N, CA, C and O of each residue as an XYZ file, in Angstrom:
784
protein
N     145.056    -59.943     75.609
C     143.872    -60.725     74.971
C     143.494    -59.595     74.180
O     143.793    -58.451     74.522
N     142.795    -59.878     73.047
C     142.241    -59.046     71.944
C     140.658    -58.349     72.861
O     140.094    -58.857     73.830
N     140.355    -57.291     72.254
C     138.931    -56.640     72.441
C     137.894    -58.054     72.155
O     137.316    -58.680     73.044
N     137.855    -58.281     71.026
C     136.950    -59.536     70.476
C     136.745    -60.854     71.757
O     135.683    -61.442     71.960
N     137.868    -61.066     72.402
C     137.891    -62.189     72.906
C     137.686    -61.548     74.420
O     137.687    -62.363     75.342
N     137.562    -60.561     74.650
C     137.701    -59.792     75.951
C     135.918    -59.921     75.991
O     135.222    -60.746     76.584
N     135.558    -58.865     75.193
C     133.948    -59.060     74.973
C     133.402    -60.612     75.036
O     132.420    -60.907     75.717
N     134.000    -61.393     74.404
C     133.194    -62.772     74.573
C     133.376    -63.289     75.941
O     132.539    -64.033     76.451
N     134.213    -62.996     76.414
C     134.712    -63.547     77.853
C     133.624    -62.784     78.890
O     133.013    -63.423     79.747
N     133.481    -61.506     78.723
C     132.664    -60.715     79.651
C     131.274    -61.434     79.125
O     130.669    -62.131     79.940
N     130.852    -61.317     78.057
C     129.435    -62.176     77.556
C     129.260    -63.048     78.053
O     128.233    -63.034     78.732
N     130.035    -64.266     78.067
C     129.978    -65.655     78.770
C     129.936    -65.353     80.292
O     129.453    -66.290     80.929
N     130.331    -64.248     81.065
C     130.639    -64.334     82.542
C     129.133    -63.951     82.889
O     128.473    -64.579     83.716
N     128.681    -62.912     82.210
C     127.361    -62.245     82.470
C     126.139    -63.652     82.101
O     125.283    -63.959     82.930
N     126.247    -64.223     81.021
C     125.275    -65.201     80.846
C     125.243    -66.145     82.015
O     124.164    -66.478     82.506
N     126.562    -66.653     82.544
C     126.666    -67.564     83.712
C     126.160    -66.970     84.903
O     125.409    -67.547     85.690
N     126.613    -65.733     85.029
C     125.809    -65.197     86.234
C     124.302    -65.039     86.208
O     123.711    -65.263     87.264
N     123.677    -64.720     85.256
C     122.209    -64.594     84.797
C     121.387    -65.900     85.182
O     120.348    -65.953     85.840
N     122.155    -67.003     84.573
C     121.718    -68.387     84.649
C     122.135    -69.018     85.988
O     121.465    -69.983     86.355
N     123.101    -68.627     86.729
C     123.191    -68.979     88.413
C     121.916    -68.231     89.071
O     121.084    -68.895     89.689
N     121.782    -66.795     88.919
C     120.965    -66.172     89.607
C     119.304    -66.676     89.474
O     118.528    -66.782     90.424
N     119.014    -66.935     88.117
C     117.700    -67.327     87.869
C     117.646    -68.938     88.388
O     116.563    -69.326     88.826
N     118.642    -69.773     88.357
C     118.657    -71.123     88.973
C     118.329    -71.079     90.496
O     117.523    -71.767     91.122
N     119.310    -69.918     91.008
C     119.384    -69.856     92.691
C     118.046    -69.438     93.066
O     117.642    -69.645     94.210
N     117.142    -68.718     91.968
C     115.907    -68.439     92.679
C     114.963    -69.050     92.678
O     114.013    -68.813     93.424
N     115.020    -70.334     91.521
C     114.219    -71.254     91.652
C     114.346    -72.209     92.471
O     113.335    -72.744     92.926
N     115.317    -72.531     92.749
C     115.664    -73.571     93.647
C     115.256    -73.247     95.110
O     114.863    -74.161     95.835
N     115.348    -71.851     95.605
C     115.166    -71.464     96.735
C     113.330    -71.435     96.915
O     112.663    -71.836     97.869
N     112.955    -70.925     95.860
C     111.375    -71.044     95.657
C     110.490    -72.330     95.606
O     109.463    -72.501     96.263
N     111.001    -73.129     94.802
C     110.588    -74.398     94.895
C     111.399    -75.649     95.252
O     110.904    -76.776     95.242
N     112.471    -75.427     95.518
C     113.183    -76.684     96.054
C     114.336    -77.276     94.787
O     114.097    -77.338     93.581
N     115.450    -77.617     95.396
C     116.231    -78.038     94.634
C     115.683    -79.154     93.638
O     115.641    -78.936     92.427
N     115.299    -80.260     94.151
C     114.943    -81.252     93.506
C     113.668    -81.477     92.707
O     113.383    -82.400     91.944
N     112.843    -80.203     93.141
C     111.800    -80.087     92.540
C     112.292    -79.345     90.848
O     111.870    -79.733     89.759
N     113.152    -78.360     91.063
C     113.413    -77.441     90.088
C     114.256    -78.392     88.692
O     115.273    -79.079     88.787
N     113.452    -78.135     87.512
C     114.306    -79.002     86.620
C     115.346    -78.344     85.619
O     115.319    -77.113     85.596
N     116.249    -78.970     84.795
C     117.125    -78.071     83.981
C     116.352    -77.367     82.911
O     116.629    -76.198     82.641
N     115.388    -78.015     82.278
C     114.394    -77.516     81.447
C     113.659    -76.472     82.020
O     113.150    -75.778     81.141
N     113.412    -76.101     83.133
C     112.651    -75.129     83.916
C     113.703    -73.776     83.957
O     113.467    -72.610     83.640
N     115.079    -74.464     84.524
C     116.206    -73.332     84.528
C     116.415    -72.786     83.008
O     116.581    -71.594     82.747
N     116.391    -73.579     82.278
C     116.457    -73.109     80.815
C     115.628    -72.259     79.846
O     115.773    -71.564     78.840
N     114.675    -72.690     80.694
C     113.236    -71.899     79.912
C     113.234    -70.479     80.705
O     113.121    -69.391     80.140
N     113.365    -70.651     81.982
C     113.386    -69.068     82.594
C     114.402    -68.397     82.460
O     114.371    -67.211     82.788
N     115.536    -68.958     81.956
C     116.921    -68.223     81.743
C     116.787    -67.696     80.051
O     117.614    -66.933     79.552
N     115.667    -68.219     79.340
C     115.785    -67.758     78.063
C     116.769    -68.472     77.427
O     117.363    -67.807     76.579
N     117.197    -69.788     77.574
C     118.231    -70.489     76.620
C     117.864    -71.917     76.646
O     117.004    -72.330     77.424
N     118.606    -72.827     75.664
C     118.181    -73.984     75.390
C     118.575    -74.764     76.369
O     119.176    -74.247     77.311
N     118.324    -76.156     76.353
C     118.942    -77.244     77.182
C     120.563    -77.239     77.152
O     121.426    -77.186     78.028
N     120.576    -77.327     75.614
C     122.028    -77.307     75.070
C     122.872    -76.276     75.697
O     123.997    -76.540     76.122
N     122.344    -75.107     75.759
C     123.255    -73.724     75.963
C     123.537    -74.138     77.461
O     124.630    -73.894     77.973
N     122.475    -74.799     78.182
C     122.654    -74.676     79.665
C     124.032    -75.580     79.917
O     125.003    -75.174     80.554
N     123.918    -76.907     79.279
C     125.265    -77.682     79.550
C     126.662    -76.902     79.026
O     127.747    -77.445     79.231
N     126.596    -75.807     78.447
C     127.630    -75.299     78.131
C     128.135    -74.438     79.004
O     129.229    -73.940     78.737
N     127.513    -74.105     80.129
C     127.963    -73.448     81.369
C     128.084    -74.474     82.394
O     129.082    -74.301     83.093
N     127.560    -75.227     82.624
C     127.410    -76.043     84.019
C     127.139    -77.752     83.418
O     126.383    -78.124     82.521
N     128.041    -78.540     84.269
C     127.578    -79.964     83.864
C     126.359    -80.757     84.533
O     125.703    -81.696     84.082
N     126.282    -80.203     85.530
C     125.187    -80.828     86.569
C     124.595    -79.826     87.090
O     125.393    -78.898     87.218
N     123.272    -79.504     87.557
C     122.401    -78.777     88.393
C     123.098    -78.566     89.647
O     122.992    -77.521     90.290
N     123.740    -79.453     89.963
C     124.484    -79.455     91.465
C     125.572    -78.381     91.219
O     125.847    -77.596     92.126
N     126.246    -78.315     89.934
C     127.181    -77.519     89.966
C     126.875    -76.132     89.768
O     127.813    -75.406     89.436
N     125.612    -75.577     89.926
C     125.157    -74.211     89.682
C     125.262    -73.574     91.331
O     125.434    -72.402     91.668
N     125.096    -74.763     92.171
C     125.140    -74.369     93.638
C     126.334    -74.509     94.365
O     126.640    -73.807     95.328
N     127.195    -75.683     93.763
C     128.582    -75.778     94.161
C     129.767    -75.486     93.391
O     130.941    -75.512     93.761
N     129.217    -75.169     92.120
C     130.432    -74.654     91.169
C     131.511    -73.932     91.989
O     132.518    -74.600     92.223
N     131.468    -72.743     92.438
C     132.467    -72.003     92.908
C     133.247    -72.832     94.183
O     134.383    -72.577     94.584
N     132.631    -73.549     94.541
C     133.486    -74.223     95.820
C     134.765    -75.095     95.229
O     135.755    -75.023     95.957
N     134.910    -75.846     94.125
C     136.210    -75.910     93.343
C     136.959    -74.874     92.941
O     138.143    -75.158     92.764
N     136.636    -73.725     92.734
C     137.729    -72.604     92.516
C     138.057    -72.328     93.874
O     139.262    -72.134     94.029
N     137.318    -72.243     94.980
C     137.669    -71.958     96.324
C     139.136    -72.637     96.784
O     140.213    -72.239     97.227
N     138.451    -74.025     96.370
C     139.690    -74.772     96.661
C     141.204    -74.348     96.181
O     142.203    -74.404     96.899
N     141.166    -73.983     95.036
C     142.449    -73.343     94.515
C     143.375    -72.080     95.041
O     144.559    -71.765     94.918
N     142.126    -71.482     95.740
C     142.344    -70.198     96.378
C     142.717    -70.224     97.680
O     143.299    -69.259     98.176
N     142.398    -71.439     98.450
C     142.974    -71.697     99.422
C     144.240    -72.416     99.554
O     144.972    -72.408    100.544
N     144.482    -73.242     98.094
C     145.846    -73.800     98.460
C     146.977    -72.762     98.158
O     148.143    -72.823     98.548
N     146.182    -71.445     97.101
C     147.504    -70.387     97.056
C     147.644    -69.617     98.231
O     148.696    -69.040     98.503
N     146.430    -69.572     99.087
C     146.660    -68.889    100.518
C     147.811    -69.826    101.486
O     148.753    -69.417    102.166
N     147.441    -70.887    101.305
C     148.048    -71.870    102.047
C     149.774    -71.987    101.818
O     150.633    -72.258    102.657
N     149.899    -71.721    100.570
C     151.397    -71.527     99.817
C     151.834    -70.321    100.460
O     152.962    -70.431    100.941
N     151.298    -69.227    100.612
C     151.605    -68.007    101.007
C     151.843    -67.974    102.707
O     152.372    -67.031    103.296
N     151.433    -68.969    103.225
C     151.809    -69.014    104.605
C     153.164    -69.608    104.933
O     153.351    -70.633    104.277
N     154.233    -69.276    105.790
C     155.470    -69.675    105.614
C     155.581    -70.868    106.266
O     155.026    -71.184    107.318
N     156.389    -71.574    105.534
C     156.499    -73.238    106.107
C     156.719    -73.372    107.744
O     156.440    -74.359    108.425
N     157.168    -72.393    108.098
C     157.384    -72.609    109.877
C     156.461    -72.481    110.357
O     156.570    -72.746    111.554
N     155.158    -72.091    109.983
C     153.891    -72.369    110.267
C     153.116    -73.745    110.662
O     152.576    -74.203    109.655
N     152.881    -74.592    111.887
C     152.501    -75.900    111.711
C     151.467    -75.799    110.800
O     150.866    -74.785    110.445
N     151.254    -77.425    110.314
C     149.928    -77.465    109.387
C     148.584    -77.196    109.884
O     147.703    -76.949    109.061
N     148.341    -77.214    111.028
C     146.847    -76.956    111.363
C     146.721    -75.214    111.419
O     145.838    -74.703    110.731
N     147.258    -74.683    111.916
C     147.499    -73.210    111.913
C     147.490    -72.869    110.619
O     146.673    -72.034    110.231
N     148.413    -73.470    109.724
C     148.423    -72.995    108.258
C     147.143    -73.068    107.577
O     146.716    -72.246    106.766
N     146.520    -74.218    108.013
C     145.444    -74.328    107.012
C     144.144    -73.744    107.829
O     143.077    -73.523    107.256
N     144.283    -73.593    108.766
C     143.217    -72.157    109.372
C     143.799    -71.140    108.676
O     143.029    -70.787    107.783
N     144.836    -70.493    108.679
C     145.217    -69.160    108.380
C     144.582    -68.894    106.651
O     143.970    -67.972    106.110
N     145.179    -70.411    106.132
C     144.524    -69.891    104.739
C     143.141    -69.916    104.115
O     142.809    -69.350    103.073
N     142.169    -70.869    105.141
C     140.775    -70.434    105.228
C     140.328    -69.408    105.341
O     139.422    -68.986    104.623
N     141.023    -68.585    106.548
C     140.477    -66.988    106.851
C     140.747    -66.305    105.606
O     139.901    -65.655    104.992
N     142.154    -66.497    105.186
C     142.654    -65.526    104.007
C     142.097    -65.379    102.735
O     142.348    -64.448    101.970
N     141.201    -66.476    102.479
C     140.234    -66.421    101.214
C     138.629    -66.372    101.479
O     137.714    -66.516    100.668
N     138.580    -66.099    103.006
C     136.916    -65.945    103.379
C     136.302    -66.959    103.432
O     135.085    -66.892    103.600
N     136.828    -67.984    103.327
C     135.900    -69.323    103.269
C     135.136    -69.444    104.652
O     134.246    -70.294    104.686
N     135.347    -68.776    105.677
C     134.720    -69.014    106.694
C     133.573    -67.249    107.302
O     133.039    -66.857    108.340
N     133.747    -66.732    105.828
C     132.713    -65.379    106.116
C     131.598    -65.995    105.114
O     131.658    -66.586    104.036
N     130.608    -65.600    105.931
C     129.344    -65.832    105.128
C     128.224    -64.651    105.444
O     128.200    -63.926    106.439
N     127.526    -64.655    104.595
C     126.187    -63.460    105.103
C     124.818    -64.295    105.208
O     124.036    -64.806    104.406
N     124.909    -64.193    106.402
C     123.855    -65.055    106.886
C     122.297    -65.426    106.336
O     121.690    -66.489    106.466
N     121.857    -64.150    105.663
C     120.612    -64.198    104.939
C     120.560    -65.175    103.944
O     119.787    -66.132    103.982
N     121.554    -64.906    102.847
C     121.285    -65.531    101.566
C     121.876    -67.137    101.616
O     121.375    -68.146    101.120
N     123.338    -66.957    102.533
C     123.862    -68.157    102.593
C     123.132    -69.189    103.370
O     123.059    -70.376    103.050
N     122.613    -68.659    104.386
C     121.520    -69.435    105.504
C     120.773    -70.522    104.513
O     120.871    -71.749    104.483
N     119.929    -69.540    103.649
C     119.062    -70.235    102.629
C     119.759    -71.673    101.864
O     119.452    -72.862    101.944
N     120.636    -71.076    101.240
C     121.701    -71.918    100.389
C     122.131    -73.205    101.034
O     121.994    -74.331    100.557
N     122.787    -72.809    102.437
C     123.071    -73.875    102.860
C     122.189    -74.836    103.535
O     122.552    -75.994    103.742
N     120.972    -74.359    103.902
C     120.065    -75.529    104.258
C     119.703    -76.010    103.169
O     119.579    -77.235    103.188
N     119.516    -75.581    102.357
C     119.071    -76.636    100.742
C     120.267    -77.498    100.354
O     120.254    -78.517     99.663
N     121.147    -76.985    100.847
C     122.694    -77.931    100.669
C     122.580    -79.314    101.616
O     122.666    -80.493    101.271
N     122.404    -78.855    102.645
C     122.549    -80.017    103.888
C     121.107    -80.782    103.756
O     121.216    -81.971    104.055
N     120.034    -80.466    103.452
C     118.913    -81.460    103.057
C     118.632    -81.873    101.598
O     117.563    -82.368    101.239
N     119.755    -81.610    100.729
C     119.326    -82.296     99.675
C     120.774    -83.253     99.404
O     121.933    -82.838     99.387
N     120.265    -84.719     99.193
C     121.695    -85.672     99.194
C     122.190    -85.461     98.149
O     123.416    -85.449     98.261
N     121.765    -85.237     96.896
C     122.626    -85.405     95.777
C     123.751    -83.723     95.864
O     124.848    -83.658     95.310
N     123.197    -82.691     96.576
C     124.307    -81.653     96.855
C     125.426    -82.079     97.917
O     126.647    -81.953     97.819
N     124.740    -82.569     98.863
C     125.814    -83.165     99.766
C     126.752    -83.930     99.150
O     127.939    -83.637     99.292
N     126.394    -84.950     98.426
C     127.450    -85.906     97.875
C     128.469    -85.077     96.884
O     129.661    -85.376     96.811
N     127.929    -84.097     96.193
C     128.630    -83.243     95.235
C     129.787    -82.478     95.810
O     130.919    -82.442     95.328
N     129.239    -81.675     97.246
C     130.098    -81.062     98.009
C     131.607    -82.314     98.426
O     132.791    -82.005     98.564
N     131.064    -83.508     98.516
C     132.253    -84.078     99.119
C     133.228    -84.409     98.020
O     134.422    -84.450     98.316
N     132.931    -84.596     97.057
C     133.547    -84.839     95.565
C     134.578    -83.364     95.454
O     135.765    -83.365     95.127
N     133.840    -82.291     95.782
C     134.591    -80.964     95.576
C     135.723    -81.082     96.885
O     136.933    -80.890     96.760
N     135.179    -81.364     97.874
C     136.264    -81.058     98.923
C     137.002    -82.185     98.703
O     137.996    -82.019     99.410
N     137.115    -83.323     98.093
C     138.230    -84.278     97.995
C     139.037    -83.651     96.436
O     139.933    -84.337     95.944
N     138.693    -82.558     95.882
C     139.437    -82.123     95.161
C     140.337    -81.263     95.945
O     141.567    -81.304     95.953
N     139.530    -80.448     96.627
C     140.593    -79.721     97.916
C     141.804    -80.363     98.550
O     142.910    -79.840     98.686
N     141.382    -81.741     98.967
C     142.357    -82.467     99.495
C     143.529    -82.731     98.662
O     144.656    -82.861     99.141
N     143.265    -82.810     97.419
C     144.563    -83.158     96.614
C     145.088    -81.811     96.178
O     146.079    -81.909     95.456
N     144.695    -80.606     96.420
C     145.447    -79.484     96.247
C     146.453    -79.198     97.508
O     147.623    -78.816     97.538
N     145.619    -79.504     98.424
C     146.434    -78.903     99.717
C     147.494    -80.000    100.354
O     148.422    -79.648    101.083
N     147.265    -81.225    100.027
C     148.014    -82.192    100.531
C     149.304    -82.079    100.277
O     150.052    -82.494    101.162
N     149.926    -81.502     99.033
C     151.097    -81.320     98.688
C     151.799    -80.294    100.026
O     152.780    -80.684    100.660
N     151.307    -79.335    100.225
C     152.089    -78.150    101.113
C     151.939    -78.894    102.431
O     152.931    -78.713    103.137
N     151.080    -79.621    102.952
C     151.120    -80.212    104.383
C     152.342    -81.052    104.304
O     152.974    -81.127    105.358
N     152.759    -81.627    103.397
C     153.809    -82.726    103.304
C     154.961    -82.087    103.508
O     155.802    -82.553    104.276
N     155.152    -80.898    102.823
C     156.151    -80.021    103.059
C     156.625    -79.367    104.370
O     157.770    -79.084    104.720
N     155.174    -79.160    105.156
C     155.551    -78.898    106.314
C     155.645    -79.751    107.626
O     155.996    -79.430    108.761
N     155.174    -81.064    107.048
C     155.604    -82.224    107.959
C     157.093    -82.665    107.733
O     157.689    -83.252    108.637
N     157.659    -82.405    106.612
C     158.791    -82.685    106.045
C     158.885    -84.401    105.567
O     159.822    -85.195    105.650
N     157.634    -84.543    105.100
C     157.691    -86.073    104.454
C     157.617    -86.054    102.979
O     157.001    -85.257    102.271
N     158.214    -86.881    102.694
C     158.112    -87.066    101.053
C     157.042    -86.990    100.315
O     155.983    -87.590    100.499
N     157.366    -86.080     99.276
C     155.872    -85.801     98.519
C     155.139    -87.140     97.792
O     153.924    -87.138     97.592
N     156.044    -88.347     97.394
C     155.256    -89.189     96.919
C     155.475    -90.619     97.854
O     155.369    -91.753     97.386
N     155.752    -90.350     99.061
C     155.551    -91.436     99.837
C     153.878    -92.021    100.454
O     153.140    -91.585    101.338
N     153.770    -93.133     99.548
C     152.512    -93.593     99.626
C     151.956    -94.158    101.128
O     150.783    -94.252    101.490
N     152.917    -94.426    101.716
C     152.813    -95.144    103.241
C     152.512    -94.229    104.390
O     152.063    -94.665    105.450
N     152.811    -92.708    104.137
C     152.716    -92.028    105.031
C     151.353    -91.095    105.126
O     151.356    -90.197    104.284
N     150.250    -91.125    105.938
C     149.066    -90.703    105.810
C     148.986    -89.412    106.457
O     147.992    -88.708    106.284
N     149.856    -89.078    107.118
C     149.659    -87.893    107.812
C     149.337    -86.601    107.310
O     148.672    -85.903    108.076
N     149.641    -86.127    106.233
C     149.164    -85.090    105.537
C     147.818    -85.214    105.203
O     147.001    -84.331    105.464
N     147.476    -86.490    104.516
C     146.064    -86.465    104.128
C     145.017    -86.534    105.060
O     143.909    -86.044    104.843
N     145.321    -87.113    106.069
C     144.858    -87.189    107.541
C     144.338    -85.751    108.007
O     143.176    -85.402    108.218
N     145.540    -85.001    108.111
C     145.083    -83.916    108.405
C     144.359    -82.637    107.614
O     143.785    -81.645    108.064
N     144.618    -83.062    106.285
C     144.043    -82.248    105.631
C     142.453    -82.610    105.582
O     141.575    -81.746    105.579
N     142.211    -84.021    105.545
C     140.716    -84.555    105.319
C     140.151    -84.103    106.516
O     139.017    -83.631    106.434
N     140.849    -84.154    107.923
C     140.250    -83.602    109.314
C     139.755    -82.109    109.190
O     138.613    -81.760    109.487
N     140.671    -81.326    108.753
C     140.647    -79.806    108.388
C     139.193    -79.871    107.664
O     138.256    -79.563    108.400
N     138.969    -80.121    106.729
C     137.832    -80.279    105.596
C     136.557    -80.387    106.419
O     135.599    -79.615    106.370
N     136.717    -81.602    107.278
C     135.716    -82.423    107.725
C     135.392    -81.437    108.917
O     134.205    -81.360    109.235
N     136.196    -80.769    109.526
C     135.820    -80.016    110.517
C     135.061    -78.555    109.955
O     134.277    -77.887    110.630
N     135.472    -78.264    108.645
C     134.946    -77.207    107.964
C     133.295    -77.700    107.607
O     132.401    -76.862    107.732
N     133.034    -78.836    107.245
C     131.674    -79.385    107.080
C     130.864    -79.364    108.387
O     129.652    -79.151    108.408
N     131.553    -79.580    109.387
C     130.948    -79.872    110.888
C     130.710    -78.579    111.016
O     129.543    -78.191    111.065
N     131.533    -77.889    111.075
C     131.199    -76.129    111.583
C     129.934    -75.634    110.458
O     129.107    -74.867    110.952
N     129.788    -75.905    109.423
C     129.093    -75.367    108.184
C     127.515    -76.254    108.728
O     126.529    -75.577    109.018
N     127.486    -77.362    108.782
C     126.251    -77.682    109.300
C     125.663    -77.347    111.098
O     124.516    -77.289    111.541
N     126.562    -77.235    111.563
C     126.042    -76.485    113.331
C     125.435    -75.494    112.914
O     124.217    -75.440    113.087
N     126.205    -74.319    112.174
C     125.994    -73.319    111.953
C     124.608    -72.904    111.380
O     123.894    -71.973    111.754
N     124.357    -73.942    110.240
C     123.266    -73.967    109.401
C     121.916    -74.666    110.502
O     120.800    -74.156    110.402
N     122.095    -75.609    111.318
C     120.990    -75.747    112.307
C     120.863    -75.005    113.233
O     119.930    -75.250    113.998
N     121.595    -74.020    113.472
C     121.356    -73.144    114.303
C     121.110    -71.634    113.923
O     121.204    -70.586    114.563
N     120.733    -71.961    112.535
C     120.309    -70.421    111.950
C     121.083    -69.628    111.700
O     120.756    -68.472    111.431
N     122.038    -69.950    111.717
C     123.494    -68.844    111.346
C     123.441    -67.873    112.505
O     123.709    -66.696    112.261
N     123.180    -68.167    113.524
C     123.426    -67.004    114.710
C     125.025    -67.049    115.343
O     125.651    -66.107    115.828
N     125.467    -68.489    115.166
C     126.814    -68.463    115.723
C     127.759    -68.202    114.658
O     127.603    -68.496    113.473
N     128.932    -67.520    115.278
C     130.010    -67.263    114.197
C     130.515    -68.297    113.615
O     130.998    -69.117    114.397
N     130.606    -68.676    111.956
C     130.985    -69.835    111.337
C     132.578    -69.894    111.776
O     132.933    -70.948    112.303
N     133.380    -69.056    111.640
C     134.864    -68.967    111.808
C     134.897    -69.398    113.485
O     135.813    -70.150    113.818
N     134.221    -69.082    114.223
C     134.423    -69.659    115.685
C     134.023    -70.954    115.686
O     134.650    -71.592    116.532
N     133.239    -71.599    115.089
C     132.525    -72.815    115.349
C     133.791    -73.769    114.595
O     134.210    -74.736    115.232
N     134.349    -73.480    113.300
C     135.536    -73.785    112.887
C     136.747    -74.153    113.591
O     137.302    -75.247    113.490
N     137.196    -73.014    114.434
C     138.109    -73.313    115.316
C     137.850    -74.388    116.394
O     138.587    -75.249    116.875
N     136.348    -74.001    116.650
C     136.355    -75.115    117.953
C     136.334    -76.353    117.564
O     136.786    -77.201    118.334
N     135.799    -76.751    116.269
C     136.004    -78.234    115.788
C     137.270    -78.438    115.460
O     137.588    -79.614    115.637
N     138.486    -77.478    114.878
C     139.726    -77.908    114.768
C     140.367    -78.169    116.266
O     141.264    -78.997    116.424
N     139.909    -77.509    117.183
C     140.220    -77.721    118.772
C     140.030    -78.978    119.099
O     140.909    -79.530    119.761
N     138.891    -79.687    118.729
C     138.308    -80.916    119.357
C     139.295    -81.785    118.942
O     140.012    -82.400    119.732
N     139.381    -81.885    117.488
C     140.469    -82.960    117.276
C     141.998    -82.755    117.408
O     142.826    -83.663    117.484
N     142.185    -81.770    117.420
C     143.476    -81.406    117.702
C     144.243    -81.605    119.435
O     145.404    -81.827    119.779
N     143.048    -81.415    120.172
C     143.742    -81.505    121.774
C     143.273    -82.778    122.411
O     143.553    -83.006    123.588
N     142.495    -83.713    121.610
C     142.064    -84.986    121.963
C     143.104    -86.220    121.644
O     142.794    -87.377    121.927
């Protein structure tokens, strides 16, 4: 990478981080739905057009990293030996990328906003569907099913359930004001569906 393109990438990252910081502050102070894109752009000192160079939607500011985290979970899952069963492998992968580690202060405020905002909840589901498409191929390998067998729902069902357990754990953690350990809630949620 040339010095010029490296400088450009760092400048873009800095702008992205600044816009995100400004937007999150406004969301937490005024509410997600009450904060407009124009307000974010104005406070960040950019044009509305520039905002859309960094983010496709307002929801992406809050959940943009969720898509990237899906790729990290996939990579971590692929690092787990194929001899490990699908449920344990998914749990190991979530733990490996820190998907279950949270900062109770900031994360709780963001989580409350997310669970109380319909557009954020639906966008989160979209991101988790992306996770599912990333994780299913590895789970198919673990189950010994054909990669392109449309009639075998096992891998899809396991991954969808593991992700649903993550959402359930997150919502319970949020309702409990972040007091309970999120990783423990996730494991408890997984056991509830695996043991019955």
